[in-house]
DOKEBA-242530 format. One record per residue (C-alpha): x, y, z; residue number from 1; residue in one letter. Coordinates in Angstrom, 1 decimal. Layout:
! residues N
X,Y,Z,NUM,A
...
END
This chain:
! residues 650
-137.3,173.6,-180.5,1,X
-134.5,171.1,-181.2,2,X
-135.6,169.2,-178.1,3,X
-139.2,169.0,-179.1,4,X
-138.4,167.9,-182.5,5,X
-136.1,164.9,-181.0,6,X
-138.8,164.1,-178.3,7,X
-141.5,163.7,-181.0,8,X
-139.3,161.0,-182.7,9,X
-139.1,158.9,-179.4,10,X
-140.6,155.5,-180.3,11,X
-139.3,153.3,-178.0,12,X
-138.1,153.3,-174.2,13,X
-134.4,152.8,-175.6,14,X
-135.0,156.3,-177.4,15,X
-136.2,157.8,-174.0,16,X
-133.1,156.5,-172.1,17,X
-130.9,158.0,-174.8,18,X
-132.5,161.4,-174.6,19,X
-132.5,161.3,-170.7,20,X
-128.7,160.4,-170.8,21,X
-128.1,163.5,-173.3,22,X
-130.2,165.9,-170.9,23,X
-127.9,164.6,-167.7,24,X
-124.7,165.0,-169.7,25,X
-125.5,168.5,-171.0,26,X
-127.0,169.7,-167.5,27,X
-130.3,170.4,-168.9,28,X
-132.1,168.0,-166.9,29,X
-131.8,170.2,-163.9,30,X
-131.8,173.6,-165.7,31,X
-134.6,173.0,-168.1,32,X
-137.5,171.9,-165.8,33,X
-140.0,171.9,-169.0,34,X
-137.7,169.4,-170.6,35,X
-137.4,167.0,-167.7,36,X
-141.2,166.9,-167.1,37,X
-141.5,165.8,-170.8,38,X
-139.2,163.2,-170.3,39,X
-141.1,161.9,-167.0,40,X
-144.2,162.1,-168.7,41,X
-143.1,160.2,-171.9,42,X
-141.6,157.7,-169.3,43,X
-144.7,157.3,-167.2,44,X
-147.4,157.5,-169.4,45,X
-146.6,156.3,-173.0,46,X
-147.5,153.0,-174.4,47,X
-143.9,152.1,-174.4,48,X
-143.1,153.6,-171.0,49,X
-141.7,152.1,-168.0,50,X
-143.4,153.4,-164.8,51,X
-140.6,152.0,-162.5,52,X
-137.9,154.0,-164.5,53,X
-140.0,157.1,-164.3,54,X
-140.1,156.8,-160.4,55,X
-136.3,156.4,-160.2,56,X
-135.7,159.2,-162.5,57,X
-138.1,161.4,-160.2,58,X
-136.1,160.5,-157.1,59,X
-132.9,161.7,-158.6,60,X
-134.8,165.2,-159.1,61,X
-133.8,167.5,-156.3,62,X
-136.4,169.9,-156.7,63,X
-139.4,168.4,-158.5,64,X
-141.9,170.8,-160.0,65,X
-145.7,170.6,-160.1,66,X
-145.2,169.2,-163.8,67,X
-142.8,166.5,-162.5,68,X
-145.4,165.3,-159.9,69,X
-148.1,165.5,-162.7,70,X
-146.3,163.0,-164.8,71,X
-146.2,160.5,-162.1,72,X
-149.7,161.0,-161.1,73,X
-151.0,160.6,-164.8,74,X
-148.5,157.5,-165.2,75,X
-149.9,155.8,-162.0,76,X
-153.4,156.6,-162.8,77,X
-153.2,154.7,-166.0,78,X
-151.4,151.8,-164.4,79,X
-153.2,148.5,-163.0,80,X
-153.1,150.2,-159.7,81,X
-154.4,153.7,-160.3,82,X
-155.2,154.5,-156.5,83,X
-151.3,154.5,-155.9,84,X
-151.3,157.9,-157.9,85,X
-152.9,159.4,-154.9,86,X
-149.5,158.8,-153.1,87,X
-147.9,161.0,-155.6,88,X
-150.8,163.5,-155.3,89,X
-150.3,163.8,-151.5,90,X
-146.6,164.0,-151.9,91,X
-147.0,167.0,-154.1,92,X
-149.0,168.6,-151.7,93,X
-146.5,168.3,-149.1,94,X
-144.0,170.1,-150.9,95,X
-145.9,173.2,-150.5,96,X
-149.8,174.1,-150.5,97,X
-149.6,174.7,-153.9,98,X
-147.7,172.0,-154.9,99,X
-150.7,170.6,-157.2,100,X
-152.7,172.4,-159.9,101,X
-155.7,171.6,-161.8,102,X
-154.3,168.9,-163.8,103,X
-152.9,167.4,-160.6,104,X
-156.3,167.2,-159.2,105,X
-157.8,165.9,-162.7,106,X
-155.4,163.2,-163.1,107,X
-155.9,162.0,-159.5,108,X
-159.6,162.1,-160.3,109,X
-159.3,159.7,-163.3,110,X
-157.4,157.5,-161.0,111,X
-160.5,157.5,-158.6,112,X
-163.1,156.8,-161.7,113,X
-160.9,153.8,-162.7,114,X
-160.9,152.3,-159.2,115,X
-164.4,153.4,-158.3,116,X
-163.1,155.1,-155.3,117,X
-166.0,157.5,-154.3,118,X
-164.8,158.7,-151.1,119,X
-161.4,159.6,-152.4,120,X
-163.1,161.3,-155.2,121,X
-165.3,163.5,-152.8,122,X
-162.0,164.6,-151.1,123,X
-160.4,165.7,-154.3,124,X
-163.8,167.4,-155.2,125,X
-163.3,169.4,-151.9,126,X
-159.6,170.1,-152.9,127,X
-161.0,171.6,-156.2,128,X
-163.1,173.8,-154.5,129,X
-160.7,174.9,-152.0,130,X
-157.8,175.6,-154.2,131,X
-160.1,177.4,-156.6,132,X
-160.0,174.9,-159.5,133,X
-163.9,175.2,-160.1,134,X
-163.2,177.5,-163.0,135,X
-161.3,174.7,-164.8,136,X
-163.8,173.0,-167.4,137,X
-161.4,170.1,-168.1,138,X
-161.2,169.3,-164.3,139,X
-165.1,169.7,-163.8,140,X
-165.9,167.4,-166.6,141,X
-163.2,164.8,-165.2,142,X
-165.1,165.1,-161.9,143,X
-168.4,164.7,-163.5,144,X
-167.3,161.6,-165.4,145,X
-165.7,160.2,-162.4,146,X
-169.1,160.4,-160.5,147,X
-171.1,159.0,-163.4,148,X
-168.7,156.0,-163.7,149,X
-169.1,155.5,-160.1,150,X
-172.7,155.2,-160.2,151,X
-173.4,158.6,-158.6,152,X
-175.4,160.4,-161.1,153,X
-177.0,162.8,-158.6,154,X
-173.4,164.2,-157.8,155,X
-172.8,164.0,-161.7,156,X
-175.7,166.0,-162.4,157,X
-175.0,168.6,-159.7,158,X
-171.5,169.2,-161.0,159,X
-172.9,169.5,-164.5,160,X
-175.6,172.1,-163.3,161,X
-173.1,174.2,-161.3,162,X
-170.2,174.4,-164.1,163,X
-169.9,178.1,-165.2,164,X
-169.2,177.0,-168.6,165,X
-169.7,173.8,-170.4,166,X
-167.8,172.4,-173.5,167,X
-168.9,169.3,-175.7,168,X
-167.0,167.0,-173.6,169,X
-169.1,168.0,-170.5,170,X
-172.4,167.2,-172.1,171,X
-170.9,163.8,-173.7,172,X
-169.8,162.9,-170.2,173,X
-173.1,163.2,-168.7,174,X
-175.0,161.6,-171.6,175,X
-172.8,158.8,-171.6,176,X
-173.0,158.4,-167.8,177,X
-176.8,158.3,-167.7,178,X
-177.0,155.8,-170.8,179,X
-174.4,153.5,-168.9,180,X
-176.0,154.1,-165.5,181,X
-179.6,152.8,-166.4,182,X
-181.1,156.2,-166.9,183,X
-181.6,156.0,-170.9,184,X
-184.9,158.4,-170.8,185,X
-182.7,161.1,-169.0,186,X
-179.7,160.5,-171.4,187,X
-182.0,160.9,-174.6,188,X
-183.6,164.1,-172.9,189,X
-180.2,165.4,-172.3,190,X
-179.2,164.9,-175.9,191,X
-182.2,166.8,-177.1,192,X
-181.5,169.7,-174.8,193,X
-177.7,169.8,-176.1,194,X
-179.0,170.3,-179.7,195,X
-181.7,172.8,-178.6,196,X
-179.2,174.9,-177.0,197,X
-177.1,175.1,-180.2,198,X
-174.4,172.5,-179.5,199,X
-173.2,170.4,-182.4,200,X
-173.2,166.7,-181.2,201,X
-170.1,164.7,-182.1,202,X
-169.3,161.1,-182.5,203,X
-169.2,160.8,-178.8,204,X
-172.3,162.3,-178.2,205,X
-174.2,160.0,-180.7,206,X
-172.7,156.8,-179.2,207,X
-174.2,157.8,-175.8,208,X
-177.6,158.8,-177.3,209,X
-177.8,155.6,-179.6,210,X
-177.0,153.3,-176.3,211,X
-179.8,155.0,-174.5,212,X
-182.2,154.3,-177.5,213,X
-181.0,150.7,-177.6,214,X
-182.1,150.4,-174.0,215,X
-185.3,151.9,-174.6,216,X
-186.2,150.3,-177.8,217,X
-187.1,154.0,-179.0,218,X
-186.5,153.5,-182.6,219,X
-188.1,156.8,-183.5,220,X
-185.3,158.6,-181.3,221,X
-182.7,156.2,-182.9,222,X
-183.8,157.0,-186.5,223,X
-183.4,161.0,-185.6,224,X
-180.0,160.5,-184.4,225,X
-179.2,158.1,-187.3,226,X
-180.3,160.9,-189.8,227,X
-178.1,163.4,-187.9,228,X
-175.1,161.1,-188.4,229,X
-175.6,160.7,-191.9,230,X
-176.0,164.6,-192.7,231,X
-172.9,165.2,-190.6,232,X
-170.8,162.2,-192.0,233,X
-170.2,160.8,-188.7,234,X
-170.7,157.3,-190.2,235,X
-167.1,157.6,-191.3,236,X
-166.3,156.5,-187.9,237,X
-166.6,152.6,-187.7,238,X
-167.4,152.9,-183.9,239,X
-170.6,154.7,-184.8,240,X
-171.7,152.6,-187.5,241,X
-171.2,149.7,-184.9,242,X
-173.6,151.4,-182.5,243,X
-176.2,152.2,-185.2,244,X
-176.3,148.6,-186.4,245,X
-176.7,147.5,-182.6,246,X
-179.3,150.0,-182.0,247,X
-181.6,149.0,-184.9,248,X
-180.9,145.1,-183.9,249,X
-181.9,145.7,-180.4,250,X
-185.1,147.7,-181.2,251,X
-186.2,144.7,-183.6,252,X
-185.2,146.3,-187.1,253,X
-182.7,143.7,-188.1,254,X
-183.3,144.4,-191.8,255,X
-182.3,148.3,-191.2,256,X
-179.1,147.0,-189.3,257,X
-178.0,144.9,-192.3,258,X
-178.8,147.9,-194.4,259,X
-176.4,149.9,-192.5,260,X
-173.8,146.9,-192.3,261,X
-174.0,146.8,-196.1,262,X
-173.7,150.3,-196.8,263,X
-170.9,151.7,-194.4,264,X
-168.8,154.1,-196.1,265,X
-165.9,153.0,-193.7,266,X
-164.0,149.6,-193.4,267,X
-165.7,146.8,-191.4,268,X
-164.0,145.7,-188.2,269,X
-164.2,142.6,-186.2,270,X
-166.6,144.3,-184.0,271,X
-168.7,145.1,-186.8,272,X
-169.2,141.5,-188.0,273,X
-169.9,140.5,-184.5,274,X
-172.6,143.1,-183.8,275,X
-174.4,142.0,-187.1,276,X
-174.2,138.3,-186.3,277,X
-175.5,139.2,-182.9,278,X
-178.3,141.1,-184.5,279,X
-179.5,138.1,-186.5,280,X
-179.1,136.1,-183.2,281,X
-181.5,138.6,-181.7,282,X
-183.9,137.9,-184.6,283,X
-183.5,134.1,-184.4,284,X
-182.3,134.1,-188.0,285,X
-179.7,131.4,-187.5,286,X
-179.0,130.6,-191.1,287,X
-178.3,134.1,-191.9,288,X
-176.1,134.4,-188.8,289,X
-174.3,131.3,-190.0,290,X
-173.9,132.6,-193.3,291,X
-172.4,135.9,-192.3,292,X
-170.1,134.1,-189.9,293,X
-168.7,132.0,-192.8,294,X
-168.2,135.4,-194.9,295,X
-166.0,137.0,-192.1,296,X
-162.9,135.4,-193.5,297,X
-163.6,136.8,-196.9,298,X
-164.1,140.2,-195.4,299,X
-160.7,140.0,-193.8,300,X
-162.0,139.3,-190.4,301,X
-160.8,136.2,-188.3,302,X
-163.6,134.9,-185.9,303,X
-162.7,135.4,-182.2,304,X
-164.4,134.2,-179.1,305,X
-167.2,136.8,-179.4,306,X
-167.9,135.8,-183.1,307,X
-168.4,132.1,-181.9,308,X
-170.6,133.4,-179.1,309,X
-172.8,135.5,-181.4,310,X
-173.4,132.7,-183.9,311,X
-174.0,130.1,-181.0,312,X
-176.7,132.5,-179.9,313,X
-178.3,132.6,-183.3,314,X
-178.3,128.6,-183.5,315,X
-180.0,128.8,-179.8,316,X
-182.5,131.2,-180.8,317,X
-183.3,129.5,-184.1,318,X
-183.4,126.1,-182.5,319,X
-180.3,124.8,-184.7,320,X
-179.2,122.2,-182.3,321,X
-177.2,120.1,-184.3,322,X
-175.5,123.1,-186.1,323,X
-175.0,124.6,-182.8,324,X
-173.2,121.6,-181.4,325,X
-171.0,121.4,-184.5,326,X
-169.9,125.1,-184.0,327,X
-169.3,124.5,-180.5,328,X
-167.2,121.6,-180.9,329,X
-165.1,123.6,-183.8,330,X
-164.0,126.5,-181.5,331,X
-161.0,124.4,-180.3,332,X
-160.1,123.5,-183.9,333,X
-159.7,127.4,-184.6,334,X
-157.2,127.8,-181.9,335,X
-159.5,129.2,-179.5,336,X
-160.7,127.9,-175.9,337,X
-164.2,127.8,-175.1,338,X
-165.2,129.9,-172.3,339,X
-168.2,129.8,-169.8,340,X
-170.3,131.9,-172.0,341,X
-169.8,129.5,-174.9,342,X
-170.8,126.5,-172.4,343,X
-173.8,128.6,-171.3,344,X
-175.0,129.1,-174.6,345,X
-175.0,125.3,-175.6,346,X
-176.5,124.3,-172.5,347,X
-179.3,126.8,-172.9,348,X
-179.6,125.4,-176.6,349,X
-179.9,121.6,-175.4,350,X
-182.3,122.8,-172.6,351,X
-184.6,124.7,-174.8,352,X
-184.6,121.2,-177.1,353,X
-185.7,119.3,-174.1,354,X
-182.3,117.5,-174.0,355,X
-181.9,118.4,-170.3,356,X
-179.9,115.3,-169.4,357,X
-177.2,116.1,-172.0,358,X
-177.2,120.0,-170.9,359,X
-176.7,118.6,-167.2,360,X
-173.8,116.3,-168.4,361,X
-172.2,119.4,-170.2,362,X
-172.3,121.5,-166.9,363,X
-170.9,118.8,-164.7,364,X
-167.9,118.0,-167.2,365,X
-166.8,121.5,-167.9,366,X
-163.2,122.3,-167.3,367,X
-163.9,125.4,-165.3,368,X
-166.6,126.3,-162.7,369,X
-169.9,126.6,-163.9,370,X
-171.5,130.0,-162.9,371,X
-175.0,130.8,-161.9,372,X
-176.1,131.6,-165.5,373,X
-175.7,127.9,-166.7,374,X
-177.7,126.5,-163.7,375,X
-180.4,129.1,-164.3,376,X
-180.6,128.3,-167.9,377,X
-181.0,124.5,-166.8,378,X
-183.5,125.6,-164.3,379,X
-185.5,127.4,-167.1,380,X
-185.5,124.5,-169.2,381,X
-186.9,122.4,-166.5,382,X
-189.8,124.7,-166.1,383,X
-190.6,124.5,-169.9,384,X
-190.4,120.7,-169.8,385,X
-191.8,120.0,-166.2,386,X
-188.7,118.3,-164.9,387,X
-189.2,118.7,-161.4,388,X
-186.3,116.3,-160.4,389,X
-183.7,118.2,-162.4,390,X
-185.0,121.6,-161.3,391,X
-184.3,120.6,-157.6,392,X
-180.7,119.9,-158.6,393,X
-180.3,123.1,-160.5,394,X
-181.9,124.9,-157.6,395,X
-179.6,123.2,-154.9,396,X
-176.3,124.2,-157.0,397,X
-177.7,127.9,-157.1,398,X
-178.3,127.9,-153.3,399,X
-174.8,126.7,-152.8,400,X
-173.4,129.2,-155.0,401,X
-175.1,132.0,-152.9,402,X
-177.5,133.1,-155.8,403,X
-180.3,135.4,-154.4,404,X
-181.8,136.2,-157.8,405,X
-185.6,136.4,-157.7,406,X
-186.0,134.5,-160.8,407,X
-184.4,131.3,-159.3,408,X
-186.9,131.2,-156.9,409,X
-190.0,132.2,-159.1,410,X
-189.1,129.4,-161.6,411,X
-189.0,126.7,-159.0,412,X
-192.1,127.8,-157.4,413,X
-193.8,127.9,-160.7,414,X
-192.7,124.3,-161.5,415,X
-194.1,123.3,-158.1,416,X
-197.3,125.2,-158.8,417,X
-197.6,123.7,-162.1,418,X
-197.8,120.4,-160.2,419,X
-200.3,121.6,-157.7,420,X
-197.6,121.2,-155.0,421,X
-198.8,124.2,-153.0,422,X
-196.9,123.1,-149.9,423,X
-193.6,123.2,-151.7,424,X
-194.5,126.5,-153.3,425,X
-194.9,127.9,-149.8,426,X
-191.8,126.6,-148.8,427,X
-190.0,128.3,-151.7,428,X
-191.8,131.6,-151.0,429,X
-190.9,131.4,-147.2,430,X
-187.1,130.9,-148.3,431,X
-187.7,134.1,-150.4,432,X
-188.9,136.0,-147.3,433,X
-186.1,134.5,-145.0,434,X
-183.3,135.9,-147.6,435,X
-185.2,139.1,-148.4,436,X
-185.4,138.3,-152.2,437,X
-188.1,140.5,-153.7,438,X
-189.8,139.7,-157.0,439,X
-189.0,142.0,-159.8,440,X
-192.5,143.6,-160.8,441,X
-193.3,143.4,-164.4,442,X
-193.7,146.4,-166.6,443,X
-194.1,147.6,-170.1,444,X
-193.7,150.7,-172.1,445,X
-194.6,152.0,-175.5,446,X
-193.1,155.1,-177.6,447,X
-195.8,157.4,-178.9,448,X
-195.1,160.7,-180.4,449,X
-191.6,160.7,-179.0,450,X
-192.9,160.2,-175.4,451,X
-192.3,157.1,-173.4,452,X
-195.4,155.6,-171.6,453,X
-194.8,153.2,-168.9,454,X
-197.3,150.8,-167.5,455,X
-197.5,148.4,-164.5,456,X
-199.7,145.6,-163.9,457,X
-203.2,146.9,-162.9,458,X
-201.9,150.6,-163.6,459,X
-204.4,153.2,-163.3,460,X
-201.9,156.3,-163.2,461,X
-201.9,157.2,-166.9,462,X
-203.8,160.2,-167.7,463,X
-205.8,158.3,-170.4,464,X
-206.4,155.2,-168.0,465,X
-210.2,155.2,-168.4,466,X
-209.9,155.0,-172.1,467,X
-207.4,152.4,-172.0,468,X
-209.5,150.2,-169.8,469,X
-212.6,150.7,-172.1,470,X
-210.4,149.5,-175.1,471,X
-209.4,146.7,-172.9,472,X
-213.0,145.6,-172.3,473,X
-213.8,146.1,-176.1,474,X
-210.5,143.9,-176.8,475,X
-212.0,141.3,-174.1,476,X
-215.5,141.0,-175.9,477,X
-213.7,140.8,-179.3,478,X
-211.3,138.0,-178.3,479,X
-214.0,136.1,-176.6,480,X
-215.9,136.0,-180.0,481,X
-213.0,133.9,-181.3,482,X
-213.4,131.6,-178.5,483,X
-210.3,132.9,-176.6,484,X
-210.9,132.6,-172.8,485,X
-208.4,133.8,-170.1,486,X
-205.5,131.5,-169.8,487,X
-205.7,131.1,-166.0,488,X
-203.1,128.3,-166.1,489,X
-200.5,130.8,-166.4,490,X
-201.7,132.3,-162.9,491,X
-199.5,130.1,-160.6,492,X
-201.3,131.0,-157.4,493,X
-203.6,129.0,-155.2,494,X
-206.7,131.4,-155.7,495,X
-210.2,131.0,-157.2,496,X
-210.8,131.0,-161.0,497,X
-212.4,134.6,-161.0,498,X
-209.6,136.1,-159.0,499,X
-207.2,134.5,-161.5,500,X
-209.0,135.9,-164.4,501,X
-208.7,139.5,-162.9,502,X
-205.2,138.9,-162.2,503,X
-204.4,138.3,-165.6,504,X
-206.6,140.7,-167.5,505,X
-204.7,143.9,-166.7,506,X
-201.2,142.6,-167.2,507,X
-198.9,145.7,-168.1,508,X
-198.4,144.5,-171.9,509,X
-202.3,144.3,-172.4,510,X
-202.3,147.9,-171.1,511,X
-199.6,149.2,-173.4,512,X
-201.1,147.3,-176.4,513,X
-204.5,148.7,-175.6,514,X
-202.9,152.3,-175.3,515,X
-201.1,151.6,-178.7,516,X
-204.4,150.9,-180.5,517,X
-205.9,154.2,-179.2,518,X
-202.8,156.3,-180.1,519,X
-200.6,154.8,-182.7,520,X
-202.0,155.9,-186.4,521,X
-202.9,153.0,-188.5,522,X
-200.4,151.7,-190.6,523,X
-197.6,152.0,-188.2,524,X
-196.3,149.2,-185.9,525,X
-197.3,149.0,-182.4,526,X
-194.0,148.4,-180.4,527,X
-194.4,147.3,-176.9,528,X
-191.0,146.8,-174.6,529,X
-191.1,144.7,-171.7,530,X
-188.7,143.8,-168.9,531,X
-189.8,140.2,-168.4,532,X
-190.9,137.5,-170.5,533,X
-194.5,137.6,-172.0,534,X
-196.9,135.2,-170.3,535,X
-198.7,132.7,-172.5,536,X
-202.2,134.5,-172.0,537,X
-200.9,137.7,-173.0,538,X
-199.1,136.3,-176.0,539,X
-202.3,134.4,-177.3,540,X
-204.4,137.6,-176.7,541,X
-201.9,139.9,-178.4,542,X
-201.8,137.5,-181.5,543,X
-205.5,137.6,-181.7,544,X
-205.7,141.6,-181.4,545,X
-203.2,141.7,-184.2,546,X
-205.7,139.7,-186.5,547,X
-208.9,141.5,-185.2,548,X
-207.5,145.0,-185.5,549,X
-205.1,144.2,-188.7,550,X
-202.3,145.8,-186.8,551,X
-198.7,144.9,-186.7,552,X
-197.5,144.5,-183.0,553,X
-193.7,144.1,-182.1,554,X
-192.9,143.0,-178.5,555,X
-189.4,143.5,-177.3,556,X
-187.8,142.3,-174.4,557,X
-185.2,144.8,-173.0,558,X
-183.4,142.4,-170.6,559,X
-182.5,139.5,-173.1,560,X
-182.3,139.0,-176.7,561,X
-185.7,138.5,-177.4,562,X
-188.5,139.9,-179.4,563,X
-191.6,138.7,-181.2,564,X
-193.8,140.3,-184.2,565,X
-197.5,139.7,-184.4,566,X
-199.3,140.5,-187.5,567,X
-202.1,138.9,-189.8,568,X
-201.7,138.8,-193.6,569,X
-203.5,137.1,-196.7,570,X
-202.0,133.7,-196.0,571,X
-202.8,133.5,-192.3,572,X
-202.2,134.5,-188.6,573,X
-198.3,134.7,-188.0,574,X
-196.2,135.1,-184.7,575,X
-192.5,135.6,-185.2,576,X
-190.6,134.7,-182.1,577,X
-186.8,134.3,-182.1,578,X
-187.1,131.7,-179.1,579,X
-187.2,128.5,-180.6,580,X
-188.7,129.5,-183.9,581,X
-187.0,128.1,-186.8,582,X
-186.6,131.1,-189.2,583,X
-187.2,129.1,-192.3,584,X
-191.0,128.5,-191.3,585,X
-191.5,132.0,-190.2,586,X
-190.1,133.4,-193.6,587,X
-192.1,130.7,-195.7,588,X
-195.4,131.3,-193.7,589,X
-194.9,135.2,-193.8,590,X
-194.0,136.0,-197.2,591,X
-196.1,134.8,-200.2,592,X
-193.5,135.2,-202.8,593,X
-190.9,132.8,-200.8,594,X
-193.8,130.4,-199.4,595,X
-195.1,129.4,-202.6,596,X
-192.0,128.4,-204.5,597,X
-191.2,124.5,-204.7,598,X
-187.6,125.3,-204.0,599,X
-188.5,126.2,-200.4,600,X
-190.1,122.9,-199.7,601,X
-186.8,121.6,-198.1,602,X
-186.6,124.3,-195.7,603,X
-190.4,123.8,-194.8,604,X
-189.8,120.0,-194.2,605,X
-186.8,120.8,-191.9,606,X
-189.0,123.1,-190.0,607,X
-191.9,120.7,-189.7,608,X
-189.4,118.1,-188.4,609,X
-188.1,120.6,-185.8,610,X
-191.8,121.7,-184.7,611,X
-193.0,118.1,-184.3,612,X
-189.8,117.3,-182.3,613,X
-190.1,120.2,-179.9,614,X
-193.3,120.3,-177.4,615,X
-192.8,124.0,-176.8,616,X
-193.6,125.0,-180.5,617,X
-197.4,124.2,-181.5,618,X
-198.5,124.3,-185.1,619,X
-201.6,123.1,-186.9,620,X
-199.2,121.2,-189.2,621,X
-201.8,119.4,-191.3,622,X
-202.5,122.6,-193.2,623,X
-198.8,123.2,-193.7,624,X
-197.8,119.6,-194.6,625,X
-201.1,119.7,-196.8,626,X
-199.6,122.5,-198.9,627,X
-196.1,120.7,-198.4,628,X
-197.6,117.7,-200.3,629,X
-199.5,119.6,-203.0,630,X
-196.9,122.2,-203.7,631,X
-196.3,120.8,-207.2,632,X
-199.8,121.3,-208.1,633,X
-199.6,124.9,-207.5,634,X
-198.3,127.5,-209.8,635,X
-195.5,129.8,-209.0,636,X
-196.8,133.0,-207.3,637,X
-200.1,131.3,-206.3,638,X
-201.1,132.4,-202.6,639,X
-202.0,129.6,-200.4,640,X
-204.0,130.4,-197.3,641,X
-203.2,128.5,-194.2,642,X
-206.1,128.2,-191.9,643,X
-204.1,126.9,-188.9,644,X
-202.2,129.1,-186.6,645,X
-198.6,129.0,-185.2,646,X
-197.9,130.2,-181.5,647,X
-195.0,129.7,-179.3,648,X
-195.1,129.9,-175.3,649,X
-192.9,132.6,-174.2,650,X
END
């Protein structure tokens, strides 16, 4: 008991050395194996330990026990070279066939998980079976977690299904593994199954479930998890609050995220501030993001590199070029060094604003080697502005860097196609064939009644596809009455006009919206999640659908921080889009109580100047400027109808 009390008070390596000396001089080091193993474990695996010293102590142990080996296996598994723990595991096996136990195997498996060593993990799995460790829940949970982290989710499922008994950690390991392994549907389903079987989720369970909801854009499921968190007081954990904020932001409900941020029962940490700033960045609300960034110091959090990245993303999505440049050049003043992601964001910001030469100059003057993302950003800007020469330069750099992303080839092909340079288009597509690069197919999905419905282009696999196609025919007729014709300019293939119309008519997002009109009750928003950027024709059609059917439609892009909200109210036809859409215009146009007060005129004027300077964004600005010029003649609270419309090419 005296030894245990002293051991608990060890807070530094010098304390451990003193205790070790005491055990040596009193003879307890050899006569008390439990005490020796505790010293070894503290020396090998504690935060203040010394693995080299632990191995020296071990070498002077004449008859090491399994617990002695376990201390070295565990300590080495936590080191920068985790696979070296297998050396100690094999050494323990050589002492005797029973030189290892379930803990030895568990620590070695953790090392394999850290090193992503799938073959070694499989051998340890066979050891667990051969030595009869399969009844040990901790070992099986570690094995399951290891397979999941290595990406072998089929093996993880198999271990889970074969477990004779499961505890909360077993469920959490698989839920987290599925969420992190790009199987969010399965993660959400497993979380539901867990609650149905009477288990009580803890803070780790909800973190995995919320991560899956974020990937799916499944806000309905996310809200149910959030309600459980509040009922069980799990929001006392700051990590849980951070993930709730992240989930609402990625699902397009930034206002809900901000409510959670403001009402947190626990103290905000730096990650909390960064998550909320990035939430505003996703929405394209650069002004709120900058305001929150300035408030960080008052909240006791000093901005770090991630904070600057988040606020730069907000400036990027809101089109705040000058503010973004100011923040970028202020990074060094704060004692930080801009990294490649900061450079990537500022290059993207300049590219979206059409300042392509400036973006190129920043890339070539970087103090570090630019990565493929920077050249891809420049290539995307070249497509937007039709700069073929710079696109070819960016493409050459990408080829030299060995990039085989299908997006690089598709962008360059589309740039050539927009100029009707079909020979060059053919050359790019031949290069794709030669390098075995496959174009990622577009798909969209929508959550209705707790179920996820997925659609591909021209999909006829849905059980209600006939009803969906009838609704599409109805939509086509109604938008045609508004003079909307198929935007075949967005079909960049050398085919006939009729074929182009058919190709664009059955895009996955149109199918999902048609299904939403059929299935989502009136008054509820239709939320469509897509894996690729929306085409201009779908953008225009969905905007009109929102007006004709008087429905709010939210479109989320799951692979980037992008979303759009389409709706129609009593002051006109609105499209919110976080890509290049100044938030001041968005708020003023969409909210009558803000838009009709003269004090907002400055914001509107700034927005109009931005719009006029950016050919990506087009607005019937005469109607807006007419209101701006006559604002003094209108009473507070009067509603102004804007006859023009706003759109942005995504």
